[in-house]
C-alpha positions as CSV (number, residue, x, y, z in Angstrom):
1,X,-0.1,0.0,0.1
2,X,1.2,3.5,-1.1
3,X,1.6,6.0,1.4
4,X,-0.5,9.3,1.4
5,X,1.4,12.1,0.6
6,X,0.7,15.0,3.5
7,X,1.6,18.3,2.9
8,X,4.9,19.2,3.2
9,X,6.2,22.7,4.9
10,X,10.1,22.5,4.7
11,X,10.5,19.3,4.1
12,X,8.3,17.7,6.8
13,X,4.9,16.4,7.2
14,X,2.4,19.5,8.1
15,X,-1.4,17.8,9.1
16,X,-4.3,18.7,10.2
17,X,-6.9,17.1,12.9
18,X,-9.5,19.5,13.6
19,X,-7.8,22.1,16.0
20,X,-4.8,19.7,16.2
21,X,-1.6,20.4,13.9
22,X,1.5,18.2,13.7
23,X,4.6,18.3,12.0
24,X,7.4,16.3,11.8
25,X,7.9,12.7,10.7
26,X,6.5,9.9,13.0
27,X,9.3,7.9,12.2
28,X,11.5,10.3,13.6
29,X,12.5,10.6,17.6
30,X,10.6,14.1,18.0
31,X,7.6,15.7,16.4
32,X,5.5,19.1,17.3
33,X,1.9,19.3,18.1
34,X,0.5,23.0,18.1
35,X,-3.1,23.1,19.8
36,X,-5.3,26.2,18.5
37,X,-6.5,27.3,21.5
38,X,-8.5,30.3,20.7
39,X,-9.2,31.8,17.5
40,X,-10.6,35.4,16.5
41,X,-12.6,36.9,13.4
42,X,-11.3,39.4,11.1
43,X,-13.3,40.1,8.1
44,X,-14.5,36.9,7.2
45,X,-11.6,34.8,8.4
46,X,-10.7,32.9,11.6
47,X,-6.9,33.5,12.9
48,X,-5.7,31.1,15.5
49,X,-4.6,33.7,18.2
50,X,-3.7,31.6,21.2
51,X,-1.8,28.3,19.9
52,X,0.1,25.8,22.7
53,X,3.0,24.4,20.9
54,X,4.5,21.0,22.3
55,X,8.0,19.2,21.1
56,X,7.5,15.3,21.8
57,X,9.3,12.4,22.1
58,X,7.9,9.8,19.5
59,X,9.1,6.5,21.6
60,X,6.3,4.6,22.0
61,X,7.4,3.6,25.5
62,X,7.7,6.6,27.3
63,X,4.4,7.7,29.1
64,X,2.6,10.6,27.0
65,X,3.2,13.0,29.9
66,X,6.6,12.3,29.9
67,X,6.9,12.5,26.2
68,X,6.3,16.3,26.4
69,X,10.1,17.9,26.1
70,X,9.2,21.2,25.9
71,X,5.8,23.8,25.9
72,X,5.1,27.1,25.1
73,X,2.1,29.3,23.9
74,X,2.2,31.8,20.9
75,X,-0.3,34.7,20.0
76,X,-0.6,33.6,16.5
77,X,0.0,30.2,14.2
78,X,2.6,31.9,12.3
79,X,5.3,32.1,15.2
80,X,3.9,28.6,17.1
81,X,5.1,27.1,13.9
82,X,8.2,29.2,13.5
83,X,9.4,28.1,16.7
84,X,7.9,24.8,16.5
85,X,10.5,24.4,13.0
86,X,13.6,25.5,15.3
87,X,13.1,23.3,18.0
88,X,12.5,20.5,15.9
89,X,15.7,20.9,14.2
90,X,17.7,21.4,17.3
91,X,16.0,18.7,18.5
92,X,16.5,16.0,15.9
93,X,20.4,17.3,15.7
94,X,20.6,16.6,19.2
95,X,19.1,13.2,18.7
96,X,21.2,12.2,15.9
97,X,24.3,13.3,17.8
98,X,24.1,11.4,20.6
99,X,23.2,8.0,18.2
100,X,26.9,8.8,16.9
C-alpha cells in the first residue's frame, strides 16, 4: 500500500486534525504538536490567536506526560510554527549527534 502524501512544510509533513496540527515525521525521534486554543474573526476569516506548541518524543515506551519535552504558548499560528521548526531541527540534530 502506497503512503498518502502529506502537505510538506520545509521538507516535513504538516498534518491537521481538527484544532491540532502535527509537524514532523512520526518515524523521527521528535515531532511538534500545535494546539489552537482560541481564534478571533478578522473580516470573514478565523485567525488563531492562542496556540500551544509542544515538542514531543515519539518513543512509544515513554508515557504521554513524559513525552512532552518542551511547551510554550504563542499568539499566532505563524509564530507557533516558526518556533516549532527551530525546536524540531535542534532536537533532531541533538538526537542524531547522540546516536553516533
